[in-house]
N, C-alpha and C positions, 0 to 999 in steps of 0.2 A: 560838707556835704551835697554835691549837684545833681539832679536827679535827671537832667538831662545833658551831662557833662562826664568826662572820663574822670573817675576820682582816683586815680592811682598816685599823685602826688598827695594828696586828704591822707591814704592809708600811709602812705612813708614816714608822714607828719607823725601819722597819730600812734605809731610802732617807735618811732625813736620817742616821743614825748613818755614813753610807757619807759621803756629802756632806760630816758635818763631819769624817772621817777624812780624806779626800784635801785637805779645806782646810788642814786640819793639816801636810799634805805640802807641797801649795806653799807654806805660810810657810816655811817651810823651804829649799826649792829657791830662793824669792826670794832669802834671807837670803845664801846663797852669792855675788850676784853684786855686783859692789863697784858703792857709791854715792856714790862719788866722782866716777864721771864717770857723770853723770845719761843723756846723749846715747846713752851704749850699753847702755842698757835700751831705746831705741826699735826697735833693728838684733835684739833679738834675736827668736827666734819666738817664745816666750813661753809653748808651750803647757805647761812642765812647771811652772810656778805661774801655769796662767789663772784658779784661784779664790780665787788672793791679789791680782792686781793686773793691769794688762792698760796697753801705752802703745800709743799711734796717734800718729803723723804723717801728715799730709795737705797737701800745698804746691798752692798757686793762684797767680795770675798776683800778685798783691801782698800776702799776707801767706803764712806758715807757720802750721798749725795743729799745735799740741801737745796730744793729750788722755794723761791717764796716772789712774789711778786703784786705791783698794785698797779691797778688801773683805773682809768677816767671813763667817765663814760660811754658803752658803746655807741657803733652808730651803723642801720643797715641805709646801704643802696640796692634797688632793685636793678637789676640788669636785664630782668627777660622775665617772661610768667613761671618759670623754671627756679630762679639761683636769684640768691642776694650776695652785696660782698655787707660782710660784717667785717668794719672797722675799730678793732681794738688801741686802742691808747693807752699803751704800759708806760706808767711813770717813771717805775725803776723795776727788773728783773735783777735776782741773782741767784747765780748759781755755785755751789760750794762744794770742792772735794775734798772732806774731811780723811785724811791718810789714817788706819787703824793699827797699819805693823809697821815698825819701826823702822826693817830694813826696806821697805819698797821706796826705791828713788823717784826723788820727786820728778813727776813730768811723767809717770807711768800712768798716762790715764787718757784719754778719749779729749779731752781738753785740747784747743789750738793755742791759746795764748799762755804767757810766763804769768808766774804770781804775781800779785798788784804788792806794789811797794808798800809797804809800812802793815800787811798782813796781820794778826794778830795770831800770837804762840801758842799753841793745843799744849793740854798738859805732858803729853809726849815728847815735846821737843820735835814737831813735824808742822812746817808750815804749811795751812791748806791753801789750795788754789779756788781762785775767785776768778767767776765771768760774770758780766755787766751785762743787762741789754735793756735799751729804752727806744721809746719813738713809736709809730703807728703800722701796726700786723696788722693786714690785712685776708680775711679767708673770704674761698669763696664758697656759700652753704647751698646745698640744697634744699629746698621747701615747698611743705603741702597746703594745701587746705582742708578745710572742714568743718561742718558740722557740731558743735556744740548742744548736743539736747539733753532740757529735760521739763520737770512741773514743779509750777508755784503757782496758789492760789492768788496770789497777786497778781498775777499775769493772766488769767483768766483759765479756761476751761482748757486741759488738752495737752500735748507735748509745745513745748517755746524750744526755738534753734538760736544760737549766737554761733556767729563767723568768729574761725580763729587761725591764725598762722602758724605753723612748728617748721622750725628751725631745725633740719638734720645733721646735727654736730656729728656723727659718725663718719658721715662723709665728705666732712667738710675740708678744705685742704687750700695751704697758704699759697697765695700768690704775691706777686708785686706789681702795685699800680704805676707805679711812679718813681722817680728815684731818689723821692723823701721817704719812701717806704724802708723798714730799718730791715738790715739784713738778719736773719733767722739761721744762725749757722747750727750745724750738724748735730751740736753738744747740746742747742737747746730745744729742738723738734722733739723729742721724746718728752719732756716738758709742757712744751706745746700744746700736744695731744693729750696728755695727763690730763690739763684743764679743760679740753676741749667736753671731754667724758665728764667733767667735775660738772661742767656749767649744763649741759644733757639731765644730770644726775637731778640736781638744784632746780630744776622744770622753768626755768627762766627763758627757756628756747619755746614756750607758749604763749604767744602774743597775739593780743583778743585783735580782731577787725574792726571796719564803723560798726554802728548799731543799726539794725533793719527795723526798716520802718515796718510798723502794723498795719499799715495798708499794702494789701500783696500787689496791689498794682502797679506798684512801683518799686525795679529792684536799682541798686547802686552798682552801676558798669565802673571795671577797673581793669588795663591792658597795659601793664607796666612793660609790655616788649613795646610798642606804639610808642611809648611817649620816653623811651631811654634815649641820654645822649650820651652816651659813649660806649666805643665797642671797644671792649680789652682785648690786648693780642693774648692773652694768657688763657685762651681756649685754641689751642693748635691743631685739634681734630675733634672729630665726630665719629662714635662709633668706628676707632680704631681707623679711620681716613684721614689721613691730613688734610691740612686745608690748601693748601699749592696743589695738589693732587686735584683738588675738585676745580680750582680757581683755572687752573690748565685746561680741564675739559670743558669749562663753558667757553673759554675762550678758543679752542678750538671748534667748537661748535656752532659760535658764532661765525667764525672765519668760514667754514664750510658753506654756512648760506651766504653771508654777505656776499663772497664767491660767485653762488648759485646766479642769485640776484644780478648781479654786477655783468653775468656772461651770457643771463640766460632770458632776465626777465623774471617775473612773476604770472601766475596762471592762475585759476582756479584748484588744480591739484594740487598746487605747490604752497599755495601762502601759509597754511598754517605751518608748512615744516622749514618755512625758511622767515617764520613770526619772529624770532627772535634778532634779526637784522633790519627788518622794516614792515612797518600795519598801516594801514590805511581803515579809519574806521565805517566809508563807507561802505566797505567787503561786507559786512555784517549787516549794518542797520541800512544803505541805503544813504539818501538825503534826508531823512526824516527827523534828525537828528537838527537841533539848532545851529548847534557848532561839530562841526565834524572838523578832523584833524588827520595829517598824515605824518608820521614819526619815523625817523631811520635812527635806528641803536649803533652803539660802537659796542665794542665787546665787555658784555655787562662783568662787574668784581664782586667779590662775594666775601661775608664774614662771618663768624659763627661769635653768637653771641650768649648760646651756653649746649650743652649738651641735647637739648632737642630744638630751637631756633635757630637759622640763619637768617643774616638781612642782602638781601640781592641787590643790589646799586646799579639801577639801569641806565647806562649811559648814553645819554641823548646828543647825536652828534647834530639833528636837525629836527625840528618840529615844526608845521606851517599849519594854523588854523583859515577856517573855511571863507571869515570873514572878512581876512585880510591877507589874503596869499603872496601878497608882496612882502609880507615881515617874515622873517625867519630868525626863529630861536637857535640859538647854537650854545654848547659847555653846559648843559643840565644834568643833574643827577636826582634821580628820585628812588631813594630808597623803600625797599618793600619789606618786612617779617616774613618770614614764612616759618611753618611746621616743617619739619623734615621725617621723614618716613624713610625705614632701614627698611632693603629686603633682598632675598637670594635668588639665584637659578641656574638652573642645570647642576644640581644636588652641592651646590656651595659655589660652582668654581664662576660667577658671574653674580655681581657685587651691586649693587646700585641705591643709592639717593633718588629721591623725589619729595615734591614740597606737595601739602594737603592745599591742591588747587580748589577741591569744594568747598572750602570754608574760606578761601581766598586769603590775599596777603593785607597785613596791616602797615598802610600806608605811618612810616617814619618820617615826619618834617624836620625835627631835629636834628635831621641825618643827611637831611636833601638841600638839593644848593640849584638854587634860580636865578640864571641871569640873564638882566638886563627885564626883568618883567615884575610887574609893578599887581601886587594881589591886591592892595587899598582898594582898585577899581572896581567896580560892582560888576562890569562886563571881563575883566579878564579874571575874577574871581568866578566866575562862570563858567568860562571854557576853564580854567584850573581844574574843579572841582568834576568837570566830565570828565577829562583826562586822567585826573587820578582814580576817578571810579572805574572807568573801563581798567584801567594799569591793575588795580588792585583785587580784582573779580575776573574778569570777564577774558581778560589777556593772559593770564595764569591759566586759566580752562584750556584756552586756543594752544599755549605750549605744551600743557600735557596733551592733548587731542592730537597735537603732531608730532608724537613720542619726542620730548624736549627731558631730558633728567638735568638733574644738579651735578651726577656724575654717575657713569659705567662704565666697570672694569671687568673683564674676563680674562682671569688668570688665567686661560689654558694660554695666552700669550704673553703671558710676562717671560722675560728675560728670553723671548724669541730673539735676537739680535742675532744675524749669521754670523759669529766672529771666529776667528780660529785659537783653539784653545791649546792646541799640538798634542791633543789626546788621541793614542791609539784605538782602535778598534779592537773588541773584542771577537776572538775568531768565533767564539763558540755560536754567535749570531749568524756564522755562514750556514751553522745546520739547516736553517730553516731555508734560507734558498736549493740548497742540494734535494731539500725533501719535498718540497713543491712547485718548485718555478715549472710553468707549463709554453709550450711555443704554440699552442693553438694552432698548429700547421705550416705555420711558418718554416721556411729553411734557414732562413739566417735573419737576424736580429742584432739591431745597434742599440744600445744604451746609453742615450746621451743625458748627462747631470747638468743640473744648474751650474753646478762648479764647472766644468768641462767649458759652458758657453760664456761665463766671465773669464775663462781663458785665452777663449776666443777676442773678445772684444779689448781685452787686456795686449792681449799682440797687435790688434788694429791701432788703439790708440799710441803704442810705442813706433808705429809706423808713419799715420798719417798726423801731419803739421796741425791742419784743420781739427781734430778730435783731441788737441791739447789745449789749442787757444785759437780766439776767432775777433776780430773785431771790424767797425762801419765807423767809419771817421763823423762827431759827431751823432751818433746813436747807443752803441754801445761798443763794452769789448768787456772778456769773459773768460778764465784758464778751466779746463776743463779738467777730470779726472776719466778713466775709463769705467763707459758705460758698464751697468750690471744686470744681468737678468732675474726675473721671478716667474716662473711656470703657470698659467692657469688651464684649466678643464677646455674645451672645446677650440683648442689650438690656439691661446690667444696667452700674451704675457702679457707682464707690468716691467717696462724698460727704468733703470734709475740711471739719473744723467745726473751726476754732483758737478756742479759749481764752486772750482775753490775760491775764485775770488774774482771780483770783475767790481763795473761801475757800466752802468744804462741811465736814460732818457726816459720816463715816462710817455706812452702810446695815446695818439687820440687820432680818431678815423682810421685806423691802421698803420700808422708812420707816428713816425718818432716828434714828439710834441718838442717845438722847437723852443717852447719857452721852460720847458721842465727843468731844472735846474739836476747833475747831474749827482746820481745817489750810487753809495756805495753798498757793494752786497759781498758776503762772503759765507763761507758753508754753507751754502743751499742746496737743494737734492729734487730737482724735480721728477715725476715720474709719471707713466705716461704707460695706456693700456694700447696696445700694439694685437697684427696676427699674426700667423707664422705660417707659411705654407711651403709648399715643393713645386717647384717650377724648375722646365728645362732651361739647361745651360745657358746665360746670356752674352753675349759678347761685347765683352767693355773697351771700353775707348785707350787707346795706346798710351803708355806708361802707367796704367792700372798697376797697381803690385798683384791680383791676382793672376796678370800676366806669366808671373815667374813662380805660382805655384805647382805643383806637382802633378794635380789634377789636370790643368792645363796642358802643362809638358804632356803628359797620358793622351790627350782628345786631340792634341794637335798631331803626334807622332802614328795615331794610329785611327784608319776609319770605323774599324769594328766597336768603339766605345760609343757612348753617351754621357752629358753630365747632366745627373740631377742635382738640386740645390735646394738646401730648406734656406729661407729669406724671410727676414723681418717684412714683416706690412707696413710704412710708416705712412703709406698713401690713408689708411684708416685710423693711424694711431692720436688716440683721443686723451687730454691731459687730464692726469687726477689729482685736483689739487687739494682733497682731502689726504693723499696720500703724499704728498708732499713734503719736505723740509726746509724749514726759513728758519735759520741762525740768528735770530734777530728778537735783540729782547721787547723791541718795538710791535714787532712785527703781531698781526693779528689783534692788536687793537685802534687799529683807524684806519679810513679805507686809502687812505694813501699806503700803506704794506702792501695792500691788492693792487693797485696797481704799477705797485712796482714785481710784483709777481705776475701779471698779465705782461708787462712790459718784457721780462725774460720769456715767461712762456711767449711771446711774439717773435723774439728774435731768435729762438734755440728751430723756430718754425724754420724761421724766412732764411735760413740759412746752417745751420746743424742739418737737418732733417732733410734739403735741398739736396747736400751734398751725399747723404746716407741713400740716398732716393735712385743716386746718378753712378757711383761707386760702387765697387765688390766690396765696402766696407757692411754690407748689409747681411750680406753671406755668411751663415751660421755653419752650414756642414756640407761637405758636395759628397754626393756619392756615385760611383762608377757602377751603368749596367755596359755590361760588354755581350755583344754577340756571341762571345767563346764561352759564358759562364758556364760551370759543370765540366768545360775539356781539360785536360792538362795544362794548355797553358794559361788559364784561367778559374783552378777549381773551385775556389770560394767568392766568385768575383757575382755582384746581384746580376739575374736575368729581369726581375720584375721588381719594383720598390713600393711603399709606400710609407705614412707616417701618422702617429698621432702622440697626443700625451697623454702619458698611462699613469695613473693614478688611483686610488684604492677609492676614493667618495670625490665629487666636484669641487674642485678646487677656484674660487671667486677671492675678488679684490676685497671679500670683508671676511675671509676665514684662513687667506693664505698665511696669515702668522702664528695658526694656532693649526700646524697640522703635528701629529703626534710623530714621533721618529719612529724612523723605517717606513712612513708611509709617502715622505716629499716625491710631488711627481717628477718624471721623469722626460724626456721625449723619446720615443720608440721607432726607430726606422726597421719597416720590416718587410720582408721581402722572398722570394726562392733563388735558389741556386742554377737549377734543372729549368731551362726552358719549355720544354713539357709541361711542367706543374704549373697550376695555375694559381694566381693570387686568391688565399682565403677573404670572403667578403669582409669577413669580421673583421675588427680591432681585436688587440691584444686585451684580454680579459684578465683582469686583475688575478694574481695566485700568489705571490709574494712580491717584497721587493728585489731590484735585479741588482742594486749596489751592494758593493760586497762592503756590509757594517755602511753608519752614519758619517762616514769622515767624507775626508776632501777629496773623493776616485773623481777618476772622472769619466768612465762610465764601463761597460761590461760587454762582450762582445758573445755573439751565441750562435752556436752551428749543430743543427738539430740532431739528433742519432740517425738518420739517413742519410746524409748528408758526410759526416764524418767518419763519426765510429764504425758504422756498416760499410757506408760507402767507401772511405778512406783507412781507416787503421786495419781494423780487423783482416781485411786482405793483403794489408801490406806484410801483417805479420803471421800468416797464413805460409810463408814459406819457413819459418822457423819450424813450424810443426811437418814438412816436406824433408827437412835436414835431420829432424831429427825420431823419422821414423823410417825402422827397420825393414825388410824385406825380404825373402830369399829371391835370389834373381838367379839360382839355378838348384835342382834336387834332381840328384841321380843315383838312383840303386845299382845293383850288382851283385850278385850271389850274396846275396844279405850283408852287403856294405852300402853305406848310407852318404852320397857325397854331395855338402852342402854349402853353395855361395851365396854370402849377402849385401847385398846392397841397401840404399836409403833411396826413399822416395823419392827425393830429387835426382837423382842419377838419370842423365837424359834417354838412355835407354830405356829406362824404363816404362812398361806398359801402364803406368799410373799417371805420368809425370804432367801430365794438363784435368787432371781431376781433382775437383777441390779437396781443400784440406781444410775447412772452415771450424772456426772458435764456435762452441755453441755456447748460448748462458747458462748458466748451470744454476747460478743462485744469486739474491742479493741479500747485502749487507748493511749494516748502518755506514759503512764508512768506507765500501767497496763493491763493484761488480765484480761475480767471478765468470770468467769464461773455460769450457774444456775443451780439449783434444783426445778424445780414445781410440786406440786403435792397436786390434790384434788380430795375429795372423798364427792358424794351428794345423799343422800338418803332422799325420799319420802314416806310416808305410808298414804293412802287415807281411809278413816273409812266411810261406809255411813249404818249405820241401820234403825231401824224401823221410821216411822212418831214420830218425838217430839224427838227422841234419840239424846240428847244433846250431846253427844260424837264423833257423826258423824261430818265430816273435814280433813282437811289436816296436817297431822304432815313431819313435814323436821328437817334434821340436817347437817349440809355442816365442814367437815375437807382440810380447805388449808394450803401448806405447802411451805414457797419461801425462799431458803436460796441461799446464793452468796459467792461466793470465789472468793478472787483479788490477784493474781500472779502480783508480782512488774519486769517491763519491765525494771527497772531505777537500778546506783546503789547507795545503802545509804550509806556511810563511814561505815563499820563495822559490820553492822546487815542487814539482810534482814526480812521481814515480810512476813507471808503470813495471811491473814486474813480472816476466815469464819466467817457470820453472819447469822440469820436466821428469820422468823418470823412463827408463826403456829398459824391460827386464827381458832377458833371452834365457830359455831354457832349451834343456835337451836329455834325453834318455831312452829308453829301451826295456821294456817286460820281456824277460825270453826266460821260460820255466820257472826256477826258481827264484829268479832274477829281477828285481821292480828298482830300476834305479834312475833318480834325475839330478843332474846337474845344472845348478842358475848363475848365470851372475845379472850384474845390474849397473848401466850407466844415468848416473842425473848430473845436472846441469840449470846453471839460472843465466838470466842478464835483466839488466835493469836499465830501461829508458828513460833519459830525465830530461823535463824540459825546467830551465833553470832560470828565473829572473834576475838577470842583472841592469847594471847603469846602461848597455846599450839595446835592452829587450831581450826578447828569449832565446834564449838556446839550446838548442836539442841534442844532446849525445848520446852515446851508450857510456852512463855512469857505470857498469859491470859487466867487463865484456865475459862472453861465454866461456867457458870452463868446466868441462865433464870430469867427473869423478866415475870410476868407475869399479866398483864393488868386489872384494875377493868372492872365490867360487863357494858355494854352498853345494852338499849333497846332502841326499833323502834318501831312502829306500833300503836294499838288501842283493847283494851280492852272495853269488855262489862259491862255494869252496874252489879257493886256487884260482879265480877270476882276478884278471887283471885290467886294470880303466887303461885305454887306447886312445890318444887322441883327441879325448872330451876336453874341450878345452875353452869353455863360454866365454871366460873373461878377457883372453888372447883373439878370440874370434872378434867380443866389442871394442877391444884397444885398435885393432887392426880395419872391423868395417863402421864403426861408429867416428862422426869427425869430430877433431880437436876443437874445428875451429867455426863457429857459422859466423859468417861476417855481415853485418845491416847497412853495408855502404848505400844500397839503392832503397831503402827504406828508411833512414835519414835524410836523402836528398829530398826524397819527396814531402818528409814534413818542413823544409828548410822555406817554406812562404810563410810559417809564423813566425821567424827571424825576421830582424829588420824593421823595416816600414809596414804597416798594415796596407796594403793597395786595393783595399774594396769601398772605405770612405774615410774623408779627411776633412780636419777642421783649419775653417779659415783658412789661414796662409799656411797652415803648420800639417802635420800628419803627425800617426799614432803608432808605438810599436805597441807589443803586447806586454804582458805580464800576468801571473797567479793566476795559471791556467787550472781547472779543475773540473772534475765530471758532476752532472746530477745525477739521483736515482734512475732519471728515465733512460740516462745515458747521454743526453747533450752535453757538448761540451760548452764550459764559460769561459774566460780568459777577459783580465782586466785589462782596459785602454789605459797606455801610458805616454807622457807627451815626449816628441822627438825633436824637442826646442832644443839647440847648442849647450843652452844653459841648464839645462835638468843634466847634469852628471849624474845623479842620485836621486832614486826613490826618496819619496816622502814621507811622512808620517800622516797618518789623517787627522783630521782634524774635526769637529763638528761645526760645518758648512752646509750653507743649501736648502736651511731651514729658517725661517724670521727672512725680516729686510736684510739683504746684502748691507754688508759694512765695508767704508772703506779702505783700502792698503794702508793709510796710517794707523788707524784702529788695532792693529793686527803683533800680537807681540814677535819679540823673535822668537823663533823656533832652534833651540838648541840641536846639535847632530847627536841622533842616538849614538849607545856604544854598540860594540858589534856582535856584544852577545847580549843574548837575551834568553828567557825563560819558554822550555817547552812547556804541556801540559804536564807531563811528570813531573815537573818539577828540575829535570837537567838542565844543564846550561849546554850549549853548543855554539860555535863560532860561524857568524857568516859574514859574506864580504856586500850584505845587503842588506837593507831595512824589511823587516818580518812584514807582511800583509801592504804595501805600498805602492803610492802614482806616484810619477815621474812627472814633474813642474815645474817650469821654470819661475813661479812666483814664491816658492820656497823650498827653492834648490838647494842642495845641502853640496858642503864640500867632497868631492872623492875621496874614497878608502880605498887602501891598496886590496887588490885579492891576495887571500895565502898564500904563500909558497905555495909550489908544485911539488906532490908526491908521486912516487912513483907504483905508487897502489891508494885505491881508494882516494885520491884527489879530486879536484874538479877536474883537472885536463892531462889525466891519465887515460883517457880514451877519446883520443883527435874525430871531429867529425869525419864520418866516411871512412871509418878507419885508419886513414894516412896519418901521415906525421905533418907537425909543424911544420912550415917552411924556416929555415936556421934563423934566416933574419925577423922574421915575427916577431911580435911582444906582441903579448895576452894581458891585457890591462896593464899594462906599464911593467909587468915582470920578462923573469930572463926568459928566452926560446925555450924550447921543451922540444926533442924527438923522441920518436918511439919507432918501433919497428913495426914494420905491417902485420897484420894476422897473417899464418900461414893458412893457404890453401889446403881446404879438406881432399884427401884423396881421392879420386874419381873410380879407381880401379875395384874389381870385386873381391871378394874376400875368398878364394877356393878352401876350405878344410877337408878331407873324408874325416869318416867318422868309422871305425872298424870294431869290432866287438869279439872277444875270444879269449880261450883261455893261454896261457904259456905253456 
């Protein structure tokens, strides 16, 4: 026992000596019992020979199990200050299964081995199965140290204390420490566990520590962790956190710090945050110490000693001492044992492992390596002691102050990798968009998703060879995949450039290092933070692919448009080493790996970036500004435009992976259509997400209520009100007779032809906006003749028109239906003497205009053409005796005056701009078509952007992309073509030629499916655009030609009918 040294080894020897002595006593007790009757041993408590032998019996329905074992002396090995390894030497162990029912077949038990040859026959005629076990079985056992307090006169007055160790056998686990350890099969484990309980009950798990000195000035030191000689691999996790995750975290922390030091050096403000990579002792103490040093560390390694302690292996790449700067020591490994603390933050979402820096670490010399350093030399030992003293205490405190963790994991970012899953969006999610979306005074908004940006650069990649591969002899050669984008706040983006494969030389002084060997790289991804800005269109050099695009042709063909381009700003791009990915098992452990990363960064800037700056490949989207914006020729072009990145909360490089679903950032292009409307000074405030669901949608177009619904659609549909509103063209009274001619509001000679027949907002429901047009004309003619004049009395007629317009405010997959319906009631009658008679009839009608999403974009057509239904006459009132009705035929009057057709040729033609390519904004080299329109509850129109790529022949199912780190195309699973039958919310099945709620994309384009066969009624093709026939030679989506007769034109003639009452 040493007062001035560590007594861990002495304690270990003392405890093992106790176990050896106790085992000898147990063996002697075991020999006292008769061995002639083996069954007698199973009935004994067995505490007095527990260290030497164990007997256990267990009965089941069909067998009795008997376990017996004999042990050598147990031995403990301390691995840390919390656990020991208990080595049990099993001389022989036998497990027998004795069947109790004769018809139980042999082998019907839990054993894995066959019966031993020569087994003894039992009286019931069945052979017992026997398993044997021998060898060393090792248990990892927690322990505690505690004080035994008592009083004895011989020890003097007061309480006296003895130190003891208690092995917690209840939490012991079987481990394998070497190839020589015995295999404990599942059959034996329950009996080993039973023995551990028996061991604990016997009291042999309580063992004395070294004696305590009576002199209280001296204590015996013992630190089992510091003197451990082995770090066993059977501790794969701590606090349910796997070792490899901690090792990876430390490696990445070192890599980030080492890169920062390599690129920017150190400063007073960054020394502590980069201390994991290097430290100079003069930074803390100046030059007052006798031996100063400068250490450059490699990536640290880690191992778990037990459930509460870990070993951090500091890898010393270089260390130089101040007294001999010319001597550089390399390849050292310094092991520090630290206590680990587990904590959580953010309501359990963030999990952290830290070390108790305040207590310092314990230098584990047995686990350390010092190459080329003679510790026998007195000066060397002094320098060594100074270094170890610093690293054990002060250095750990510096790491803690620099927010250095052993491990930190934010579960909100877990599984946030953006990959295609092929799942469809839930249409119920779009109710929130219809309810809460607001345009904040802007007249047109184009929302562009991160997926849309990735598609733009995918198209550039396929077009430009330099975006696919590049090389400079003697410097580098690399093959690239298409770059991808993730949006941040403040009009910043992360640009991910995947390097599929390549080779390169390292760089020195800004150029390739000729003496460097060629290093192979594969599956790297370099990340840059860059700006995104809007600028007036650039004139590119001849041969640039942008000169072939639609917006450029529009610009060249008219002087009335101007191009605004959203472009990536590579002038200010910043390399984000910490976000980059390097698929290299050696990467992050050495400074050579950092040099390779620096070289890849250098070559990208010198080649890839320079071409991006000079070509159109930096153009993300192009916006058309028109001098004719809002006019008939360009009703929806932008007059003014700006943009910003729209998100609910600020998005940064630190949190872009943990954005909640539905809150992914998008680019919002904001503008006005009316040149007289000023551009609102504010950005678009967060109201809700604008993308339909969280799937792989390209974006959303929004036109304000004032621009489209009230400015275009409602005025267009006023014509239906004019055509279905009846008025009297002529009223003539002659000697008691009333002559009436009917016409409609629409007739040219009617004095109301230029008056508005405006739709009036009636009500808002959860799924539609309801508009009404109510009109009423009532006339009365009173005739009072001479006395006895039978025609004296009152004549009256009434015309009432009740029209309704339903605008949907919910998304119906693939098709939006705008429904108009109305009823015109015509009544006529008289009141004459005892007679009071009214004749009535009504005309009802319905029109449905549909906007169908198809592989070619939107198709707008009359899905249900105008068709009137005239009701039979009803008669109310009382006739005088002998009265005969003459000429009172409201139904006939309606049949002749009310139109039998209302053509919407002009209305449909005015909406044709939504078909085909949308001409107001263009993505990169391509164009957008539109699909899946619906209105918000505020009356704004929302339409989904779909790809116009020739390869995108079919809309795609939405998938979970656009959030998290972008994935490479290689990682995306194949998406099978969806069925053309899908379930609506009410559960009924319907057939559709398109995929519900979808976006068209060349990346995931599906093979085309045929349109359903046309029908003569209710089909998709029964109402050709403009009311005309489909040309005989024209095929629609591969189907046979369809012909139809143009609708009949309503008669313009007024109908005159004489109304005369009288007696026969």
